[in-house]
N, C-alpha and C positions, 0 to 999 in steps of 0.2 A: 504494500500500500504506500502510495506517495502522497504526502500531505504538505501543502504549501500555504503559508499564511499570506493573505492578500488584504492590505488595508485599502478599502475603497467603498464606493457607494453602489447600490443596485439601481435598477431602472424603474422603481415604483413611481417616482416622480420623473417623468420623461423630459429630458433636455436634449436638444438636437445633436450636440457634439457627442454626448454619451451614446445616443441612439446610433449614430454613425459608427462609433467604435464597435458596438455590438454587431452591427451589420457586417462590418469589415471582418470581424472574427468568424462569423457564421459563413460568410462567402468564401473565406480562405479555406475553411474545412470542407465545404461542399465542393469546391473545385478539386481538392485532393481526392475525394472519394466519389466523384461523379460516375454513376452507372457501374459501381463496383459490386455487381450482383453476386460475385463469387463470395462476398462477405455478408450476404443478406440473412444468413441464419445465425450470425454471431450477435450476441447481446439481445436486445429486444427486437427479434427478427420480424420480417415482413408478415409472415403468416400469423404470428401472435398479435401483431398490431391490427391486422385485418379482422381477426376474430373479435377483438375489443370493439372495433368500429361497427361490425355487424350487430353486436349486442346492443350498442347505443341506439341503433335504428329500430329496435324492437319495442322501445318505450316512448315513442313520439306521440302516438294516439292522435294523429292529425293527418288527413289524407294528403294535403298539399305538402306538408313537410316530408312525409314518407316518400312521395313521388320524387321530390328534389333530392332527398337523401339517397335514394336508389341510384340516381345518376352520379352522386358523389362516390358511391362505392365502386361504380364502374370506372370512373376516372382514377380513383385511388389505385386500381390494379393496372392501369394502362400507361401512366405518365412516367417520365424518367425518375430514377431514385438516386439518392446520395446519402451521406451521413447526416442524420437528423437527431436532434435532441427533442424527444417527444413530449417534454414538459417544460418548454422554454418560456416559462412565465417570467415577468420582469424581475422577480426576486432571485432568479437563477442565473444572474449575471453580476459580475463585480467590475466596476470601472475605476481604474487608477492610472494616473499619469497619461490620460488620453488613450489608454489601451483597455480592452475588455477581456475578462476571463469568463468563460461559460462553465458553470458549476453544476453539480448534482446530476450526473449522467446515468442514473439508475435506469431510466427508460430512454435508450438510444440505440440506433441501428441504421441499416441502409433502408431508408423509407422514401416515399414520394417527396420530391423536392420542396413543396410549399409547407410541409408539416411544421417546421420550426417557426418560420416567419408568421404563419397564421396564428399560432399559439402566442407568439410574442405580442402581437398587436390587437388581437381580438377582444380582449377584456379590458382594455384601457378606456377610460371615460373622461369626458371634458371637465367634469366637476373636479375642482382643484383638491378637494379633501377626499376624493375617491381613493380606495386602496391602491388601484393602478390608475394613475393620472397620465393620460396621453391624448393630446389634441388630434382631431381628425386630420389636420394639416401634417402632423408628424406621421400618422399612419399612411397617408398618401405619399409622403416623402419616402418612407421605408419601402413601400411597394415599388415605386419608381426606381429607387436606388438599387434594389435587389435585381431588378430586370437589367438595368444598364451595366451593372458590374458583374453579373453572373450569366443570366439567361440569354442575353443578346448574342453572346458568342456561342451559345449552344444551339442556335437555330430555332428557338422557340418563338412563335408568333406572339406579339404583344397583346393583341385582343384575346387570343386563346388563353394566355396567361392570366389576364384580368378575370375572365370567366372562371378559370380554374380556382383562382383565389377566392371568388365568391363562394364556391362550393366548400372550400376548406374553412372559411370563416363560418359558414353555416354549420359545419361539423362542430366547431368550437361552441357556438351558441347552443347547440342541441345538448351539450353536456348537462346544463342545468335543467333542461326540459326532461331529460331522462331521469335525473335524480328526483325531480319533483313527482313525476308519474310513478316511478318505481317505489318511492318511500311515502307516497300519499302526502306530499308537501306542496300541493298545487296552489295553496293560498299564500305562499310566501312572496314577498316583494321581488326577490331575486328570480323566482320562477316566472312571475308575471312579466318582468322586464325582459327576460331572455326570450320568452314566448313571442313578445312583440317584435323583438329584433329578428328572430328567426323567420317569423311569418312575413315580415316586410322584405327580408332578403330573398326568401323563396319566391315572392311575387315578382321581385326584380329579375330573378333568374328566369322565370317563365316568360316575362316580358321581353327580355333580351333574346331568348331562344326564338321568339316569334318574328324577329327581324331578319 
């Protein structure tokens, strides 16, 4: 076991310079392991992750969400894979001296490329006292930066990437819907808020597919 002490701050209060440092660290790792499918059964492997995602889809209890989620599962199995931290919430990074360290790699493996980015930005809120504070402008910046510094050189179409990100963000929103339905906690404020987010995003996905 290797332990290193890093004195720094996490990204619970997002600031653009720190966000860029995290994105640079993530992009560096994902470039190194792009499409390394020979490693996909190491760590939190693809099949284990897919099983977890299928389980989440069983607790949505909403036909619109279920339809969009089924397309997400199809995408999840078909797009390029690379090294992903499957729990890259903003407190799982430390920023010190303009560099970022990604920590807590318990759930990590060769997974579909948007996995980490979607997790990083999905749960940020505009409200300054939110547990994860991240402005929409910073989310948009992260999505654009990730494309320009990683995906552009991989031949991925920008519009396809944006649509794919919508599905991966939907997956993140559905986490709290699953928990609410599974544990009979549908009256909680968190469940209600995420249900609205997920349903609005599902409508946008359907609308975009119509064009």
